[in-house]
C-alpha positions as CSV (number, residue, x, y, z in Angstrom):
1,T,67.8,-10.8,92.4
2,I,66.2,-13.4,94.7
3,S,68.1,-16.6,94.2
4,N,66.7,-20.0,93.5
5,Y,65.1,-21.6,96.6
6,A,65.8,-18.5,98.7
7,F,62.6,-18.6,100.7
8,C,61.4,-22.1,99.7
9,K,59.2,-23.8,102.3
10,C,59.2,-20.8,104.7
11,S,55.9,-21.8,106.1
12,Y,55.4,-18.7,108.4
13,L,56.2,-16.1,105.7
14,T,53.0,-14.0,105.1
15,T,54.2,-11.1,103.0
16,A,56.9,-10.7,100.4
17,S,57.6,-7.1,99.4
18,F,60.8,-6.3,97.4
19,P,60.5,-2.9,95.7
20,A,63.9,-3.1,93.9
21,C,64.0,-6.8,93.0
22,T,64.0,-7.4,89.2
23,I,64.4,-11.2,89.0
24,I,62.8,-13.9,91.1
25,G,64.7,-17.2,90.8
26,N,63.3,-20.7,90.4
27,N,61.4,-22.0,93.4
28,A,62.2,-18.8,95.4
29,F,58.9,-18.9,97.3
30,S,57.6,-22.3,96.5
31,S,55.6,-24.0,99.2
32,C,55.3,-20.9,101.4
33,Y,51.9,-21.9,102.5
34,S,51.2,-18.8,104.6
35,L,52.2,-16.3,102.0
36,T,49.2,-14.0,101.2
37,T,50.8,-11.0,99.5
38,A,53.6,-10.7,96.9
39,S,54.6,-7.2,95.8
40,F,57.4,-6.8,93.4
41,P,56.9,-3.5,91.5
42,A,60.3,-3.6,89.6
43,C,60.4,-7.4,88.9
44,T,60.6,-8.2,85.2
45,T,61.2,-12.0,85.4
46,I,59.5,-14.7,87.5
47,G,61.4,-18.0,87.5
48,N,60.0,-21.6,87.3
49,N,57.9,-22.6,90.3
50,A,58.6,-19.3,91.9
51,F,55.3,-19.3,93.9
52,Y,54.4,-22.9,93.4
53,V,51.7,-24.1,95.8
54,C,51.5,-20.9,97.7
55,S,47.9,-21.8,98.6
56,R,47.0,-18.7,100.5
57,L,48.4,-16.1,98.1
58,T,45.6,-13.7,97.3
59,T,47.4,-10.7,95.9
60,A,50.2,-10.7,93.3
61,N,51.5,-7.2,92.3
62,F,54.0,-7.3,89.4
63,P,53.4,-4.2,87.2
64,A,56.8,-4.4,85.4
65,C,56.9,-8.2,84.9
66,T,57.5,-9.2,81.2
67,S,58.0,-13.0,81.6
68,I,56.3,-15.6,83.8
69,S,58.0,-19.0,83.7
70,N,56.7,-22.5,84.0
71,Y,54.5,-23.3,87.0
72,A,55.2,-19.9,88.5
73,F,51.8,-19.6,90.3
74,Y,50.8,-23.3,90.0
75,N,48.1,-24.2,92.5
76,C,47.9,-20.8,94.1
77,S,44.4,-21.7,95.0
78,S,43.5,-18.4,96.8
79,L,44.7,-16.1,93.9
80,T,41.6,-14.2,92.6
81,T,43.0,-11.7,90.0
82,A,46.0,-11.9,87.7
83,S,46.9,-8.5,86.2
84,F,50.3,-8.2,84.6
85,P,50.2,-5.0,82.4
86,A,53.7,-5.5,81.0
87,C,53.8,-9.3,80.6
88,T,54.5,-10.6,77.1
89,I,55.1,-14.3,77.8
90,I,53.1,-16.7,80.1
91,S,54.9,-20.1,80.1
92,G,53.5,-23.5,80.6
93,Y,51.1,-24.1,83.5
94,A,52.0,-20.7,85.0
95,F,48.5,-20.3,86.6
96,C,47.2,-23.8,86.4
97,R,45.0,-24.9,89.2
98,C,44.5,-21.4,90.5
99,S,40.9,-22.4,91.5
100,R,39.7,-19.0,92.7
101,L,41.1,-17.0,89.8
102,T,38.2,-15.1,88.2
103,T,39.9,-12.5,86.0
104,A,43.1,-12.5,83.9
105,N,44.2,-9.2,82.3
106,F,47.4,-9.2,80.2
107,P,47.2,-6.3,77.7
108,T,50.7,-6.9,76.2
109,C,50.9,-10.7,76.3
110,T,51.7,-12.3,73.0
111,T,52.2,-15.9,74.0
112,I,50.1,-18.1,76.3
113,G,51.9,-21.3,77.0
114,T,50.6,-24.9,77.3
115,G,48.2,-25.3,80.1
116,A,48.8,-21.8,81.3
117,F,45.3,-21.4,82.9
118,C,44.2,-25.1,82.9
119,S,41.8,-26.1,85.7
120,C,41.1,-22.5,86.7
121,S,37.6,-23.5,87.6
122,K,36.3,-20.0,88.5
123,L,38.0,-18.1,85.6
124,K,35.2,-16.0,84.0
125,T,37.0,-13.4,81.9
126,A,40.3,-13.0,80.3
127,S,41.8,-10.2,78.2
128,F,44.8,-10.7,75.8
129,P,44.5,-8.0,73.1
130,A,48.1,-8.5,71.9
131,C,48.0,-12.4,71.8
132,T,49.4,-14.1,68.8
133,T,49.8,-17.7,70.1
134,I,47.7,-19.9,72.5
135,G,49.3,-23.2,73.5
136,S,47.8,-26.6,73.9
137,S,45.3,-27.0,76.8
138,A,45.9,-23.3,77.7
139,F,42.3,-22.9,79.1
140,Y,41.6,-26.6,79.6
141,S,38.8,-27.3,82.1
142,C,37.9,-23.7,82.9
143,S,34.3,-24.6,83.7
144,T,32.9,-21.1,84.3
145,F,34.7,-19.3,81.4
146,S,32.4,-16.8,79.7
147,S,34.5,-14.1,78.0
148,L,37.8,-14.0,76.2
149,Y,39.0,-10.8,74.6
150,L,41.7,-11.3,71.8
151,A,41.1,-8.2,69.6
152,G,44.4,-7.2,68.3
153,S,46.0,-6.3,65.0
154,S,47.5,-9.8,64.5
155,V,45.8,-13.2,64.0
156,C,45.9,-15.4,67.1
157,T,47.1,-18.9,66.4
158,L,46.0,-22.0,68.4
159,T,49.0,-24.4,68.5
160,H,46.7,-27.3,69.2
161,S,42.9,-27.8,68.8
162,N,42.4,-28.6,72.5
163,A,43.3,-25.2,73.8
164,F,39.8,-24.8,75.2
165,S,39.0,-28.5,75.8
166,S,36.5,-29.2,78.6
167,T,35.7,-25.5,78.7
168,K,32.2,-24.1,78.3
169,M,32.0,-20.7,76.9
170,S,28.8,-18.7,76.5
């Protein structure tokens, strides 16, 4: 476990690699402006604001993660791909303002929280084949959005009609 605020504001930290860590606490790496790579192959839970405003983070490797908490990757403006094969819950604003994010792949995710991908201005494709719930403003202002895959055995419910507000889809 990495405790709350453990590396918060470590402005010269460039790489975080913890092969055995299973839980990342709240704000653990928030405001680590030089962090470019985060590799946590055994991590199952990412706490609130864990990588908040890590503006140079380009690579996030979390193959075992099942839960991403509120604002976990908020404003990680260099993150280009989000692939979390085991994740089932994406909480509120988890990837909001990730302005370079182009692809989101969450094959087992059932719940997309409020504003989870809002203002991801370069998000083009997203795949959520197991999704059952999409929260309010989940994809708000995703101006280049072109493809959303939701084919699953369950009906996906929008919790509010503005889930795709200000988003153009072709």
